[in-house]
C-alpha positions as CSV (number, residue, x, y, z in Angstrom):
1,X,-15.7,30.0,2.6
2,X,-17.6,27.6,0.3
3,X,-15.8,29.1,-2.7
4,X,-12.5,28.4,-1.0
5,X,-13.4,24.8,-0.4
6,X,-14.6,24.5,-4.0
7,X,-11.2,25.7,-5.2
8,X,-9.4,23.3,-2.8
9,X,-11.1,20.1,-4.1
10,X,-9.7,20.3,-7.6
11,X,-6.2,20.9,-6.2
12,X,-6.6,17.9,-3.9
13,X,-7.8,15.8,-6.8
14,X,-4.9,16.9,-9.0
15,X,-2.4,16.1,-6.3
16,X,-3.9,12.7,-5.8
17,X,-3.7,12.0,-9.5
18,X,-0.1,13.2,-9.6
19,X,0.8,11.0,-6.7
20,X,-0.6,7.9,-8.4
21,X,1.2,8.8,-11.7
22,X,4.5,9.4,-10.0
23,X,4.3,6.3,-7.9
24,X,3.6,4.2,-11.0
25,X,6.6,5.8,-12.8
26,X,8.9,5.3,-9.8
27,X,8.1,1.6,-9.5
28,X,8.5,1.2,-13.3
29,X,12.0,2.8,-13.3
30,X,13.3,1.7,-9.9
31,X,11.3,-1.2,-8.6
32,X,9.3,-1.3,-5.4
33,X,12.1,-1.3,-2.9
34,X,13.8,1.8,-4.3
35,X,10.5,3.6,-4.9
36,X,10.4,5.2,-1.4
37,X,7.8,7.5,-0.1
38,X,10.5,10.2,0.2
39,X,11.4,9.8,-3.5
40,X,7.7,9.8,-4.6
41,X,6.8,12.8,-2.6
42,X,9.9,14.7,-3.9
43,X,9.1,13.8,-7.5
44,X,5.4,14.8,-7.0
45,X,6.4,18.1,-5.4
46,X,4.6,17.4,-2.2
47,X,5.3,16.2,1.3
48,X,5.4,12.7,2.8
49,X,2.6,13.8,5.2
50,X,0.4,14.5,2.1
51,X,0.9,10.9,1.0
52,X,0.3,9.4,4.4
53,X,-2.9,11.3,4.7
54,X,-4.2,9.3,1.7
55,X,-2.4,6.0,2.1
56,X,-1.2,4.4,5.3
57,X,1.7,2.5,3.6
58,X,3.8,2.6,0.5
59,X,2.3,-0.7,-0.6
60,X,-1.2,0.8,-0.5
61,X,0.0,3.7,-2.6
62,X,1.7,1.5,-5.2
63,X,-1.4,-0.8,-5.4
64,X,-3.6,2.2,-5.9
65,X,-1.3,3.5,-8.6
66,X,-1.4,0.3,-10.6
67,X,-5.2,0.0,-10.3
68,X,-5.6,3.6,-11.4
69,X,-3.4,3.0,-14.5
70,X,-5.3,-0.1,-15.4
71,X,-8.6,1.7,-15.1
72,X,-7.4,4.2,-17.8
73,X,-7.1,1.4,-20.4
74,X,-10.0,1.4,-22.8
75,X,-11.8,-2.0,-22.8
76,X,-12.1,-4.0,-26.0
77,X,-15.5,-5.6,-26.3
78,X,-15.9,-8.6,-28.6
79,X,-17.7,-8.0,-31.9
80,X,-18.9,-11.7,-32.0
81,X,-18.4,-12.0,-35.7
82,X,-15.2,-14.1,-35.6
83,X,-13.5,-15.7,-32.6
84,X,-10.1,-15.3,-34.2
85,X,-10.7,-11.7,-35.0
86,X,-12.0,-10.9,-31.5
87,X,-8.9,-12.6,-30.0
88,X,-6.7,-10.7,-32.4
89,X,-8.3,-7.4,-31.3
90,X,-8.1,-8.1,-27.6
91,X,-4.5,-9.5,-27.5
92,X,-3.3,-6.9,-30.0
93,X,-4.7,-4.1,-27.8
94,X,-3.0,-5.7,-24.8
95,X,0.3,-5.7,-26.6
96,X,-0.1,-2.1,-27.5
97,X,-0.8,-1.2,-23.9
98,X,2.5,-3.0,-22.9
99,X,4.4,-1.1,-25.6
100,X,3.0,2.3,-24.7
101,X,3.2,2.0,-21.0
102,X,5.9,0.5,-18.7
103,X,3.4,-2.2,-17.5
104,X,5.9,-5.0,-18.1
105,X,8.4,-3.4,-15.6
106,X,5.6,-2.8,-13.1
107,X,4.3,-6.3,-13.3
108,X,7.8,-7.7,-12.8
109,X,8.1,-5.6,-9.7
110,X,4.7,-6.8,-8.4
111,X,5.5,-10.4,-9.1
112,X,8.7,-10.1,-7.1
113,X,6.5,-9.0,-4.1
114,X,3.6,-11.4,-4.8
115,X,3.4,-12.3,-1.2
116,X,2.4,-8.8,-0.3
117,X,-1.4,-8.8,0.1
118,X,-2.0,-5.5,-1.6
119,X,0.0,-6.6,-4.7
120,X,-1.4,-10.1,-4.8
121,X,-4.9,-8.6,-4.8
122,X,-4.0,-6.3,-7.7
123,X,-2.5,-9.2,-9.7
124,X,-5.5,-11.4,-9.0
125,X,-8.0,-8.7,-10.2
126,X,-5.9,-8.1,-13.4
127,X,-5.9,-11.9,-14.2
128,X,-9.6,-12.3,-13.4
129,X,-10.6,-9.4,-15.6
130,X,-8.5,-10.6,-18.5
131,X,-9.7,-14.2,-18.2
132,X,-13.3,-12.9,-18.1
133,X,-12.7,-10.9,-21.3
134,X,-11.3,-14.0,-23.1
135,X,-14.1,-16.2,-21.8
136,X,-16.6,-13.8,-23.3
137,X,-14.9,-14.3,-26.7
138,X,-14.7,-18.1,-26.5
139,X,-18.0,-18.9,-24.7
140,X,-20.8,-20.5,-26.8
141,X,-18.4,-21.2,-29.7
142,X,-16.8,-24.4,-30.9
143,X,-13.7,-23.3,-29.0
144,X,-15.4,-23.4,-25.6
145,X,-13.9,-26.9,-25.1
146,X,-10.8,-26.6,-22.9
147,X,-11.5,-22.9,-22.8
148,X,-9.4,-22.3,-19.7
149,X,-6.3,-24.0,-21.2
150,X,-6.7,-22.0,-24.4
151,X,-6.8,-18.8,-22.2
152,X,-3.7,-20.0,-20.4
153,X,-1.9,-20.4,-23.7
154,X,-2.8,-17.0,-25.0
155,X,-2.3,-14.9,-21.9
156,X,0.8,-17.0,-20.9
157,X,2.3,-16.2,-24.3
158,X,1.8,-12.5,-24.0
159,X,3.0,-12.2,-20.4
160,X,6.0,-14.5,-20.9
161,X,7.2,-12.4,-23.8
162,X,6.6,-9.0,-22.3
163,X,7.1,-9.6,-18.6
164,X,9.5,-12.4,-18.2
165,X,11.5,-12.3,-21.5
166,X,11.3,-8.5,-21.8
167,X,10.7,-8.9,-25.5
168,X,8.1,-7.5,-27.9
169,X,5.1,-9.5,-29.2
170,X,4.6,-8.5,-32.8
171,X,1.2,-8.9,-34.4
172,X,2.2,-11.8,-36.6
173,X,3.3,-13.7,-33.5
174,X,-0.1,-13.0,-31.9
175,X,-1.8,-14.3,-35.0
176,X,0.2,-17.5,-34.9
177,X,-0.5,-18.0,-31.2
178,X,-4.2,-17.6,-31.9
179,X,-4.1,-20.3,-34.7
180,X,-2.3,-22.7,-32.3
181,X,-4.6,-22.0,-29.3
182,X,-7.7,-22.5,-31.4
183,X,-6.3,-25.7,-32.9
184,X,-6.4,-24.3,-36.4
185,X,-3.9,-25.2,-39.1
186,X,-1.9,-22.1,-39.9
187,X,-0.2,-21.9,-43.3
188,X,3.5,-20.9,-43.3
189,X,2.4,-17.3,-43.8
190,X,-1.1,-17.0,-42.4
191,X,-3.3,-14.6,-44.3
192,X,-4.7,-11.6,-42.6
193,X,-7.7,-12.2,-40.5
194,X,-11.0,-10.8,-41.7
195,X,-11.3,-7.0,-41.4
196,X,-7.6,-6.6,-42.2
197,X,-6.0,-5.3,-45.4
198,X,-6.0,-7.9,-48.1
199,X,-9.3,-9.6,-47.1
């Protein structure tokens, strides 16, 4: 009997992971309203009852799916050698995440339902984590002055382009945004930051 239970746990774990992945994909492609429990269960190859055993509502499932996907993103710790370089690494990595994964579509869907407590909580945690990461880069540097406004400028730039304008954020645009947010004078064609080819 113990062996049968042992075999059952991995199957349950795989089903839970599949449900979260399918829910994320359904929201990205259809939006929250059209991503029904019936559609998610069918795409996951399981029953609605299997979902409701894990999550009481669709909102809880979708919120869990987004948190799960975010948890899979590798963090980018500051190297503390150059503020501009650390910002470039962090924001560049954030841009790569948006390009590789349909996060922009999912965040648009969540923002359209911001009044839903489960989604509001997810968005608040995402913002808090990202602001903390940028504070760790800017703290105890000459750019600590007006730090929260600098963070608004940088995160606002990335999210406006990806989430609201549905446009890419190339690395050279990120570099220029960093120069502006740090109050640095950028030449017409800014040279690569340290650690990049040509330095």
